[in-house]
C-alpha positions as CSV (number, residue, x, y, z in Angstrom):
1,M,96.0,88.6,202.4
2,E,97.2,87.7,198.5
3,N,97.1,89.6,195.7
4,I,95.8,88.7,191.8
5,L,96.2,91.9,190.0
6,E,99.4,93.7,190.4
7,I,99.7,96.9,188.3
8,R,103.5,98.5,188.3
9,Q,104.1,101.5,186.6
10,L,101.5,101.3,183.6
11,R,101.8,103.5,180.9
12,K,100.0,104.4,178.0
13,F,100.5,106.8,174.8
14,F,97.8,108.2,172.1
15,G,100.2,110.3,170.0
16,D,101.3,113.4,172.8
17,K,98.5,112.1,175.3
18,R,99.5,109.9,177.8
19,A,96.4,107.8,178.5
20,L,98.1,106.4,181.8
21,N,100.8,107.8,183.7
22,D,102.8,105.5,186.1
23,V,99.7,103.8,187.2
24,S,100.6,101.6,190.0
25,F,98.0,99.2,192.5
26,S,97.4,96.1,193.1
27,V,93.8,94.2,193.7
28,E,93.8,91.3,196.8
29,R,92.2,88.1,195.7
30,G,88.7,87.8,196.6
31,S,87.8,91.4,197.4
32,I,85.6,93.8,195.5
33,T,87.1,97.1,194.2
34,G,85.7,99.6,192.5
35,L,87.8,101.1,189.3
36,L,86.4,105.5,189.4
37,G,87.5,108.3,187.1
38,P,85.7,110.8,184.7
39,N,85.0,109.9,181.5
40,G,88.4,110.0,179.5
41,A,90.2,109.1,182.5
42,G,92.1,106.4,181.5
43,K,89.8,103.6,182.8
44,T,88.8,101.8,179.5
45,T,92.7,102.0,178.0
46,L,93.4,100.2,181.9
47,L,90.7,97.4,181.4
48,R,91.5,96.9,177.9
49,I,95.4,95.7,178.5
50,L,94.4,93.9,181.3
51,N,92.4,91.8,178.7
52,G,95.1,91.4,176.2
53,I,93.0,94.1,173.9
54,M,96.0,96.8,173.9
55,V,99.4,96.9,175.2
56,S,101.4,99.2,177.4
57,D,104.1,101.2,176.3
58,G,106.0,100.8,179.5
59,G,105.3,99.4,183.1
60,E,103.4,95.5,183.6
61,A,100.3,94.0,184.8
62,L,100.0,90.9,186.2
63,I,97.3,88.7,186.4
64,N,98.1,85.5,189.0
65,G,101.8,86.7,188.3
66,R,101.5,86.2,184.8
67,P,101.7,89.0,182.4
68,A,98.5,90.0,181.3
69,S,98.2,88.7,177.7
70,L,95.6,86.9,175.6
71,E,96.9,84.2,177.0
72,T,95.5,85.1,180.8
73,T,91.9,86.4,179.5
74,G,90.6,83.1,180.5
75,L,90.9,84.1,183.7
76,L,88.8,87.1,183.1
77,G,85.2,87.8,182.7
78,Y,85.2,91.1,181.1
79,M,82.3,92.9,180.3
80,P,82.9,96.4,178.7
81,E,80.8,99.2,178.6
82,E,80.3,99.0,174.6
83,R,78.3,95.9,174.7
84,G,78.8,93.2,171.8
85,L,76.1,90.7,171.5
86,Y,75.2,89.5,168.0
87,D,71.4,90.3,167.4
88,K,70.6,86.9,165.6
89,M,71.9,84.8,167.8
90,R,70.0,82.4,170.3
91,V,70.4,83.4,174.0
92,E,72.1,80.2,175.2
93,D,74.0,79.8,171.5
94,Q,75.1,83.4,172.4
95,I,76.7,82.7,175.7
96,L,77.7,78.9,175.0
97,Y,80.1,80.5,172.2
98,F,81.6,83.5,174.4
99,G,82.1,80.6,177.0
100,Q,83.9,78.2,174.9
101,L,86.2,81.4,173.8
102,K,87.1,81.6,177.0
103,G,88.0,78.0,177.4
104,G,84.9,76.5,179.4
105,K,83.9,73.2,178.7
106,R,80.2,72.6,177.0
107,K,78.8,70.6,179.7
108,R,79.6,72.7,182.7
109,L,78.8,75.9,181.0
110,R,75.6,74.5,180.4
111,E,75.2,74.3,184.2
112,V,76.3,77.6,185.0
113,M,74.2,79.1,182.1
114,T,71.1,77.6,183.7
115,E,72.0,78.8,187.1
116,Y,72.1,82.3,185.7
117,L,69.6,82.4,183.4
118,E,67.2,81.5,186.4
119,L,68.6,83.8,188.6
120,F,67.7,86.8,185.9
121,N,64.4,85.4,184.9
122,L,65.4,84.2,181.3
123,T,64.4,80.6,181.2
124,A,61.6,81.1,179.1
125,D,63.8,83.6,176.5
126,R,66.6,81.0,176.2
127,R,66.1,79.7,173.0
128,R,64.9,83.9,171.7
129,R,67.1,85.5,169.5
130,I,69.0,88.5,171.0
131,K,67.4,91.2,168.6
132,E,63.8,90.2,170.4
133,L,64.9,91.0,174.0
134,S,64.1,94.0,175.4
135,K,67.4,96.4,176.6
136,G,67.2,95.3,179.7
137,N,67.3,91.7,179.1
138,Q,70.1,91.9,176.5
139,Q,72.3,93.6,179.5
140,K,71.6,90.4,181.3
141,V,72.5,88.1,178.7
142,Q,75.9,90.0,178.5
143,I,76.4,89.8,182.0
144,I,76.0,85.8,181.9
145,S,78.4,85.7,179.0
146,T,81.3,87.4,181.0
147,L,80.7,85.0,184.1
148,V,79.7,81.4,182.3
149,H,82.7,80.2,182.1
150,E,83.4,80.6,186.1
151,P,86.4,83.3,185.7
152,E,88.8,84.0,188.9
153,L,88.4,88.0,188.3
154,V,85.1,89.8,186.6
155,I,85.7,93.4,186.0
156,L,82.1,94.7,184.6
157,D,82.5,98.6,183.3
158,E,79.0,100.3,183.6
159,P,77.3,97.2,184.6
160,F,73.9,99.2,186.1
161,S,73.6,100.9,183.3
162,G,70.2,100.4,181.4
163,F,68.5,98.3,184.8
164,D,65.5,99.4,186.3
165,P,66.1,99.4,189.9
166,I,64.4,95.8,190.8
167,N,67.1,94.5,188.2
168,G,70.0,96.4,189.7
169,A,68.6,94.4,192.9
170,L,69.2,91.3,191.2
171,L,72.9,92.3,189.6
172,Q,74.0,93.3,193.0
173,E,72.7,89.9,194.6
174,L,74.6,88.1,192.0
175,I,77.6,90.1,192.6
176,A,77.2,89.7,196.6
177,R,77.3,85.3,195.1
178,L,80.2,86.0,193.7
179,H,82.1,87.3,196.2
180,D,80.7,84.8,198.7
181,R,82.3,82.0,196.4
182,G,85.7,84.2,196.4
183,T,85.5,85.6,192.8
184,T,87.7,88.7,192.8
185,I,85.6,91.8,191.1
186,M,86.3,95.0,189.9
187,L,83.6,97.6,189.4
188,S,84.1,100.5,186.8
189,S,80.9,102.6,187.3
190,H,79.9,106.3,188.1
191,N,76.9,104.9,190.6
192,M,78.6,105.9,194.1
193,P,76.1,104.8,196.2
194,A,76.2,101.3,194.4
195,I,80.1,101.2,194.8
196,E,80.2,102.7,198.1
197,E,77.6,99.9,199.4
198,M,79.3,96.9,197.6
199,C,83.4,98.2,197.3
200,S,85.7,97.7,199.9
201,D,88.5,99.4,198.3
202,I,88.3,102.2,195.1
203,A,91.1,102.9,192.8
204,L,90.6,106.6,191.5
205,I,92.0,107.9,188.6
206,D,92.2,110.9,186.7
207,H,94.0,112.3,183.2
208,G,96.1,108.9,183.8
209,N,97.5,109.4,187.0
210,L,96.2,107.4,189.8
211,L,95.0,109.6,192.6
212,V,94.4,107.7,195.4
213,K,93.9,103.5,196.2
214,D,92.7,102.5,199.3
215,S,89.9,101.1,201.4
216,I,86.9,103.4,201.3
217,E,86.8,103.4,205.4
218,N,90.5,105.0,205.3
219,I,90.0,106.9,202.4
220,K,86.9,108.5,204.3
221,E,88.8,109.4,207.5
222,A,91.7,110.9,205.6
223,N,89.1,113.1,204.4
224,K,86.7,114.0,207.0
225,D,86.2,117.5,207.9
226,N,85.4,117.3,211.5
227,T,81.4,117.9,211.1
228,L,79.1,116.2,213.7
229,I,75.9,114.7,213.6
230,L,73.3,115.7,216.1
231,T,69.6,114.6,216.9
232,T,67.9,115.9,219.5
233,R,64.5,115.3,221.3
234,T,62.7,119.0,221.4
235,P,64.7,122.1,218.8
236,L,68.0,123.9,219.9
237,T,68.3,127.3,220.8
238,V,71.4,128.0,218.3
239,Q,72.5,131.7,219.7
240,P,73.9,130.1,223.1
241,L,76.2,127.5,221.6
242,I,77.7,130.1,219.5
243,D,77.9,132.9,222.0
244,G,79.3,130.6,224.2
245,G,82.6,129.5,221.8
246,I,81.0,125.9,221.5
247,V,80.9,125.8,218.0
248,T,81.7,127.7,214.7
249,E,78.4,126.7,212.8
250,I,75.4,124.7,213.3
251,N,72.8,124.0,211.0
252,P,69.2,122.1,210.6
253,S,69.4,118.9,208.8
254,R,67.5,116.4,207.5
255,T,66.8,113.7,210.5
256,L,69.0,110.5,209.7
257,N,66.8,107.3,208.2
258,W,63.7,108.8,209.3
259,R,63.9,109.0,212.8
260,K,62.5,111.5,215.4
261,G,63.6,114.2,216.5
262,Y,65.8,117.6,215.5
263,A,69.1,117.2,213.7
264,Y,71.9,119.3,213.3
265,T,74.8,119.4,211.5
266,I,77.2,121.1,213.6
267,R,81.2,122.0,213.7
268,I,83.1,122.5,217.1
269,A,84.9,125.4,217.9
270,E,88.7,125.1,217.8
271,G,90.1,123.6,220.9
272,K,86.6,122.4,222.2
273,S,85.6,118.6,222.2
274,N,83.1,116.4,221.6
275,M,82.0,116.2,225.3
276,D,82.1,119.9,225.3
277,L,79.4,120.0,223.0
278,L,77.2,117.4,224.5
279,D,77.3,118.8,228.1
280,A,76.1,122.1,226.6
281,V,73.6,120.6,224.6
282,A,72.2,118.5,227.6
283,F,70.9,121.9,229.2
284,Q,68.3,122.3,226.3
285,S,67.6,118.8,225.4
286,D,67.7,115.2,225.3
287,V,71.0,113.7,223.1
288,L,69.1,111.2,220.6
289,H,71.6,110.4,218.3
290,F,75.4,111.5,217.9
291,E,77.7,110.6,215.1
292,E,80.8,111.9,213.4
293,A,79.8,113.0,209.6
294,L,81.9,111.4,207.0
295,P,82.2,112.4,203.1
296,S,80.3,110.2,201.4
297,L,82.1,108.9,198.2
298,T,80.9,110.8,195.7
299,D,82.7,113.8,198.1
300,I,85.4,112.3,197.9
301,F,85.0,111.8,193.7
302,I,84.4,115.6,193.4
303,K,87.2,116.6,195.3
304,Y,89.8,114.6,194.4
305,T,89.0,114.8,190.5
306,S,88.2,118.4,190.6
307,R,91.4,119.8,191.4
308,H,92.2,119.2,187.3
309,P,90.4,122.3,185.8
310,D,88.8,120.6,183.2
311,T,86.8,118.1,185.0
312,P,84.8,119.6,188.2
313,A,81.9,120.9,186.7
314,D,80.3,117.6,184.6
315,V,82.1,115.3,187.2
316,A,79.6,117.1,190.3
317,K,76.9,117.1,187.5
318,D,77.0,113.5,186.4
319,A,77.8,112.3,190.1
320,R,75.2,114.4,192.0
321,H,72.5,113.7,189.7
322,T,73.2,109.9,190.0
323,E,73.2,109.9,193.8
324,A,70.0,112.0,194.1
325,V,68.1,109.5,191.3
326,I,69.4,106.4,193.5
327,N,68.4,107.8,197.0
328,E,65.2,109.6,196.2
329,K,62.2,107.8,198.2
330,P,59.1,106.8,196.7
331,E,56.0,108.8,197.7
């Protein structure tokens, strides 16, 4: 497919620090790509260069084949992590103002704005001043202001920040709608479950270096560790499987997707196959479910970034906490 974004050997220095170190990757038109990395990895610097806010010290970034600059920003919708709204402006005036800055025509901007206000349940607030809105509703106005001029490439930096689960679901619905219309989307976020659910590809940056850029599917395949997940109708007697040399490790696990039965995480012994395991288990119980366990995006994030001694503890804490909160089941 055609690439809407080409980043080639991009470099940026701040004094002696290299914020971007020959970063190169491309983004396919119409895709949803996750831009990941710990705090200070170089993500914001990269996004600012794409938006013409900063100038690189080497390499190039092409948007629709044209060098990224202030002249190409009309093709982009960029919502930075640091939000920027004018507190005293009314909601609709704020949105139209940003849309016109990006070259949008007022009549069309009003049509698009009305659609987004309805989606985010803000129609009744369109004449209110920004400072009168809740933090969550201000976030919605920021997103609408980013999208109202119908950009070809949308870049959202930590878009879920400040959103409760209901509004987070609304944002995911909006992203899906944009994707269906052919818009290219880049999401920069520490919300790994959301990135894993919505994105087809990720680019992972740390200390200014591109660590990996590929489809999530390929990255998971490349990082699997031959762990299997097995669910049986009745409990297994574990020791015979170990004594028989079938497995090297077997541990009880939480049943997947609330299935009935007894789940186990298993590592097969060297030289043994999946069929050897299933044959041995069949003597003890019916097999209800069997699959190869692939690492989560959080696991992959920590694995790649923990190669740098300055990052693993904070990265692991933040990523694991976010995943636990997102996946927590209501009582």
